[in-house]
C-alpha positions as CSV (number, residue, x, y, z in Angstrom):
1,M,0.1,0.2,-0.3
2,E,1.4,3.4,-0.5
3,L,2.3,5.9,2.0
4,L,0.2,8.6,1.0
5,K,-3.2,5.7,1.2
6,I,-1.7,4.8,4.4
7,M,-1.7,7.9,5.8
8,G,-5.0,8.7,4.6
9,E,-6.5,5.9,6.4
10,R,-4.7,6.5,9.8
11,L,-5.3,9.6,9.4
12,K,-9.3,9.1,8.9
13,A,-9.2,6.2,11.9
14,L,-8.0,9.4,14.6
15,R,-9.7,11.8,13.3
16,E,-13.0,9.4,13.7
17,E,-11.8,8.2,17.3
18,E,-12.1,11.7,18.2
19,N,-15.4,12.3,16.7
20,L,-14.7,14.9,14.6
21,T,-15.8,15.7,11.2
22,Q,-13.9,16.3,7.8
23,K,-15.2,20.0,8.4
24,D,-13.3,20.2,11.8
25,M,-10.2,18.9,10.7
26,A,-10.1,21.4,8.0
27,E,-10.9,24.1,10.4
28,L,-7.9,23.3,12.5
29,L,-5.3,22.6,9.6
30,D,-6.7,26.1,8.1
31,C,-7.5,24.5,4.5
32,T,-10.9,23.9,2.9
33,P,-12.6,20.6,3.4
34,S,-12.5,19.4,0.1
35,H,-8.5,19.5,0.5
36,Y,-8.9,17.4,3.8
37,Q,-10.9,15.1,2.2
38,K,-8.3,14.4,-0.5
39,I,-5.9,14.0,2.1
40,E,-7.8,11.4,3.4
41,Y,-8.0,9.4,0.4
42,G,-4.5,10.1,-0.3
43,K,-4.5,11.9,-3.2
44,V,-2.3,15.3,-2.0
45,N,0.8,14.9,0.2
46,I,1.0,16.8,3.4
47,S,4.4,19.3,4.6
48,V,6.0,18.4,7.4
49,S,4.9,20.5,9.8
50,M,1.4,19.6,9.0
51,L,2.6,15.6,10.0
52,N,4.0,16.8,13.0
53,F,1.1,19.1,13.6
54,L,-1.3,15.8,13.0
55,A,1.2,13.4,14.9
56,D,1.2,16.0,17.9
57,H,-3.0,16.9,17.6
58,F,-3.4,13.1,18.2
59,C,-0.5,12.3,20.3
60,V,0.9,9.4,18.6
61,S,4.5,9.9,16.3
62,A,4.8,10.7,12.7
63,D,6.5,7.2,11.8
64,Y,2.4,5.8,12.9
65,I,0.7,8.3,10.4
66,M,3.0,7.0,7.7
67,G,2.3,3.4,8.6
68,R,6.3,3.0,10.0
69,T,5.4,1.6,12.8
70,T,2.2,-0.1,14.2
71,K,3.2,1.3,17.4
72,K,-0.2,4.3,17.6
73,R,0.2,5.9,21.0
74,M,3.8,7.7,21.6
75,S,5.1,7.3,26.2
76,Q,5.2,10.0,27.8
77,R,8.9,10.5,27.7
78,E,8.6,10.0,24.1
79,R,6.6,13.5,24.5
């Protein structure tokens, strides 16, 4: 599975766990709902700064979002 598709699926799952809508995420990221939807569909790439913001927001590692690990939550020491 390609990187963008994995990132999109993981971001969707994280968003749904927090009961957020795509519109909520778009507002959080200061982008349009359409653009955020494309992120979840694996159609557009995200910047490193956006990746770091999302990792911090969801308290997961950037590696988790990118599919490089299955370890979801960071330990207190890693934050």
